[in-house]
C-alpha positions in Angstrom: 9.9 -12.8 -25.0 6.6 -11.2 -24.9 6.5 -7.8 -23.3 3.3 -6.6 -21.7 2.8 -3.2 -21.8 1.9 -1.1 -18.8 -1.1 0.5 -18.1 0.2 4.1 -18.8 1.3 2.9 -21.9 -2.2 1.6 -22.4 -3.6 4.9 -21.3 -5.4 3.3 -18.3 -5.6 5.8 -15.5 -4.4 4.3 -12.1 -4.7 6.0 -8.7 -1.7 8.4 -8.0 0.2 7.2 -4.8 -0.5 9.9 -2.1 2.1 12.6 -1.9 3.9 13.2 1.5 2.6 15.8 3.7 5.0 18.6 4.3 6.4 19.7 7.7 4.8 22.4 9.7 1.8 23.3 11.4 -1.9 24.1 10.5 -3.4 27.2 11.3 -5.3 25.5 14.0 -2.5 24.0 15.6 -0.7 27.3 15.4 -3.7 28.9 17.2 -3.6 26.0 19.8 0.0 26.7 20.8 -0.4 30.2 21.2 -3.3 29.9 23.3 -1.3 27.6 25.5 1.7 29.8 25.7 -0.9 32.7 26.5 -2.2 30.6 29.4 1.1 29.8 30.9 2.5 33.4 30.7 -0.7 34.4 32.5 0.1 32.2 35.0 3.7 33.1 35.5 3.3 36.7 35.2 2.0 37.4 38.9 5.0 35.3 40.2 7.5 36.8 38.3 6.1 40.5 39.8 5.9 39.3 43.1 9.8 37.9 42.9 10.6 41.6 41.4 8.4 43.2 44.0 10.3 41.2 46.7 13.6 42.4 45.3 12.7 46.0 44.9 11.3 46.0 48.4 14.8 44.2 49.7 16.8 47.0 48.0 14.3 49.8 49.4 14.8 48.1 53.0 18.7 48.4 52.2 18.4 52.1 51.6 16.4 53.0 54.6 19.0 50.8 56.6 22.0 52.8 55.2 20.5 56.0 56.1 19.6 54.8 59.7 23.2 53.7 60.2 24.2 57.3 58.7 21.7 59.0 61.1 23.3 57.1 63.9 27.0 57.7 62.6 25.9 61.3 63.0 24.8 61.0 66.2 28.1 59.4 67.1 29.9 62.3 65.8 27.9 65.4 67.2 26.1 63.3 70.4 22.8 64.3 68.4 20.8 63.5 65.7 20.2 66.2 63.0 17.0 68.1 63.1 14.3 66.7 60.9 14.3 70.1 59.0 12.8 73.8 59.3 9.7 75.8 59.0 11.6 77.5 56.0 14.8 77.3 53.8 15.5 81.0 55.0 15.5 80.2 58.9 19.0 79.2 60.2 19.7 77.1 63.0 20.6 78.7 66.2 23.7 77.8 67.6 24.0 76.8 71.5 26.6 76.5 73.8 26.5 72.5 74.0 26.5 72.4 70.1 28.3 75.0 68.3 29.8 72.5 65.8 26.4 71.1 64.2 25.9 72.2 60.7 23.3 75.0 60.1 20.6 75.2 57.6 20.8 71.4 56.2 18.3 68.8 55.5 18.7 65.4 57.6 19.6 63.9 54.3 22.2 66.4 53.4 23.5 66.2 57.1 24.1 62.6 56.6 25.9 62.6 53.1 29.5 61.8 54.8 27.8 58.5 56.2 26.3 57.6 52.6 29.9 57.9 51.0 28.9 61.2 49.6 31.6 63.6 51.5 32.6 65.0 48.1 29.0 65.9 47.2 28.5 67.2 51.1 31.5 69.6 50.6 30.1 71.4 47.9 27.1 72.7 49.9 26.9 75.9 51.7 25.0 75.1 54.8 24.9 78.8 55.9 22.7 79.5 52.3 19.1 78.2 52.0 18.8 75.1 49.9 17.1 77.0 47.2 20.2 79.4 46.6 21.6 79.2 43.3 25.0 78.2 45.0 23.4 75.0 46.4 21.4 74.2 42.9 24.2 71.9 41.6 24.3 69.7 44.7 20.2 69.8 45.2 19.8 68.3 41.3 22.3 65.3 42.0 20.2 62.3 42.1 21.2 59.9 44.5 19.9 56.2 44.2 19.9 55.7 48.1 17.2 57.9 48.2 14.9 56.5 45.7 12.8 53.2 46.1 12.8 51.0 43.4 9.0 50.1 43.9 8.1 53.9 43.5 7.5 54.8 39.7 9.2 58.1 38.6 8.2 60.1 35.4 11.2 62.2 36.5 13.7 62.0 38.9 13.8 65.6 39.7 10.9 68.1 40.3 10.0 71.4 41.3 10.3 72.8 44.9 7.3 74.1 47.0 9.6 76.8 48.2 9.7 78.4 45.0 7.4 80.1 42.8 5.7 78.1 40.5 6.8 79.9 37.8 10.5 79.0 38.9 11.8 76.1 36.3 14.0 74.7 38.8 13.8 71.2 39.6 15.6 69.0 42.4 16.5 65.4 42.9 13.8 63.7 44.6 13.7 61.4 47.7 11.3 58.7 48.5 11.8 58.9 52.5 11.2 61.4 54.9 11.7 62.1 58.5 9.2 61.8 60.9 8.6 64.2 63.7 5.6 63.1 65.4 1.9 62.2 64.6 -1.4 64.0 65.1 -4.9 62.5 65.1 -4.0 59.0 65.4 -4.0 58.5 69.0 -7.2 60.5 69.3 -9.0 62.8 66.7 -7.9 65.9 68.6 -4.4 64.9 69.3 -1.9 67.4 68.0 2.0 67.1 67.6 2.7 70.3 69.3 4.9 70.1 70.7 6.7 67.8 68.5 6.6 64.3 69.3 9.1 62.4 67.3 13.0 62.3 67.0 13.7 64.4 63.9 12.4 67.5 64.9 12.3 71.2 63.9 12.7 72.6 67.2 15.8 71.2 68.4 18.4 68.5 67.9 17.8 65.4 70.4 20.0 62.4 71.4 19.3 58.9 72.0 18.8 59.6 75.5 15.7 61.6 74.8 13.9 58.2 73.2 12.2 57.3 76.4 10.2 54.7 74.7 12.8 52.8 73.3 14.8 53.0 70.1 13.7 49.8 68.8 10.0 51.2 68.9 10.5 54.7 67.7 10.6 55.6 64.0 13.1 58.0 62.7 12.5 57.7 58.7 9.5 56.4 56.7 9.1 56.2 53.0 7.0 59.0 51.6 7.7 59.1 47.7 5.0 61.3 46.9 5.3 64.1 49.4 5.1 67.9 48.7 8.6 68.2 49.9 10.1 65.0 48.9 13.5 66.4 47.9 16.5 65.1 49.6 18.2 68.3 50.0 15.0 70.4 51.4 14.8 71.5 54.7 10.8 70.9 54.9 11.1 67.0 54.2 9.8 66.2 57.5 6.1 65.7 58.5 3.9 64.3 61.3 1.8 61.3 60.7 -2.0 62.1 60.5 -3.3 59.2 58.9 -3.0 55.3 58.4 -0.1 54.0 56.4 -0.8 54.6 52.6 -4.3 55.7 53.5 -4.1 58.5 50.8 -3.1 56.0 48.1 -6.1 56.3 46.0 -8.5 55.9 49.0 -11.3 58.1 47.4 -13.6 57.2 50.3 -11.5 58.7 53.0 -10.3 61.6 50.8 -12.6 62.7 48.2 -10.2 65.0 46.7 -8.3 62.0 45.6 -10.2 61.1 42.1 -7.6 58.7 40.7 -7.9 55.3 42.0 -4.7 53.8 42.7 -2.8 57.0 42.4 -1.4 58.8 45.3 -3.0 61.9 46.3 -0.7 63.2 49.1 -1.5 67.0 49.4 1.1 66.9 52.6 3.2 64.0 53.8 2.6 60.7 55.2 4.3 57.0 55.6 3.4 55.6 52.5 4.5 53.7 49.5 3.9 51.5 46.3 4.5 48.4 48.0 1.4 46.2 48.2 0.4 46.2 51.9 2.0 48.8 53.6 5.6 50.9 53.7 8.7 50.6 55.6 10.4 52.6 58.1 13.7 52.7 59.7 13.8 52.7 63.9 16.3 54.8 65.9 17.9 51.4 66.7 19.0 51.0 62.9 16.4 48.5 62.3 13.8 48.4 59.5 10.3 47.3 59.7 7.2 46.7 57.3 4.3 48.6 58.7 1.0 47.1 57.4 -1.9 49.3 56.3 -4.0 47.4 58.4 -1.8 48.2 61.6 -3.8 49.4 64.6 -3.8 53.6 64.6 -2.7 53.6 68.4 0.5 51.3 67.7 1.6 53.7 64.5 0.9 56.8 66.8 3.1 55.0 69.5 6.2 54.2 67.1 6.0 57.7 65.8 6.5 59.5 69.4 9.5 59.0 71.2 8.6 59.6 74.9 4.8 58.8 74.7 4.9 55.9 77.1 2.3 54.0 74.9 2.7 50.2 75.0 3.3 48.9 71.5 1.8 45.1 71.2 0.9 43.3 68.1 2.6 43.4 64.9 3.8 46.4 62.9 
């Protein structure tokens, strides 16, 4: 049989068969996929942030609800609300013939601890001593989740007291909520809060019967995460509302001393929050409402007073 030599054996070059392409992405394909993923993340991130804020706002509202019910529980026991606070941590509460059993020298938040399942902590506080006394330091440094709004950023869960010298290193547990003892400058530029127009005032203990405007239309507590006295144990964690809701949250036009946009510049205390569009408050009937930044000043003034006789119309 005649055998024919193959081309390779004759030294003839032939085209090589194409090699199979290895699996994987080219650099261009990888960049395209990365760009698509980045675009999808950019679209989804705002939605995720909105969901997270909605959850945080709900938890914040639940905190206020618990505090509102605690205040009503206190009222059931003592037939009056606690005072919003005192002008000084060293000023005792005067005893009266009708209310001899009300504890003295306690902030509103400390007063309602037993109704917030913190009876053990409550019993460690000496109500006859200022909250700044060393005997009350350990209690005042106890961080309680019910007093903290999840939306509010905290570089630290404790901060110094404005009632101590600046050189004093002692810090106390924060709160993002404060008592509202009235309003000033909202219903008119010359309006004052003397006498105090709210419910949790410093002058005396008030009852539900003293709320002539209706419990469902009168604020007890509001968010105040950056207040000067925003410590739950502080007897000065009480304020009158003198600006629209969250108006001092980086409003450099209305408050020139606020120089950092988007950062609180609360040199007093006001109803304000880190929630977009407003802040939350609990009313004397235990209900919680979201107060819009765009709400009418006259409506806000009416909600901060217990017996002003102002009609409350429109949305909060």
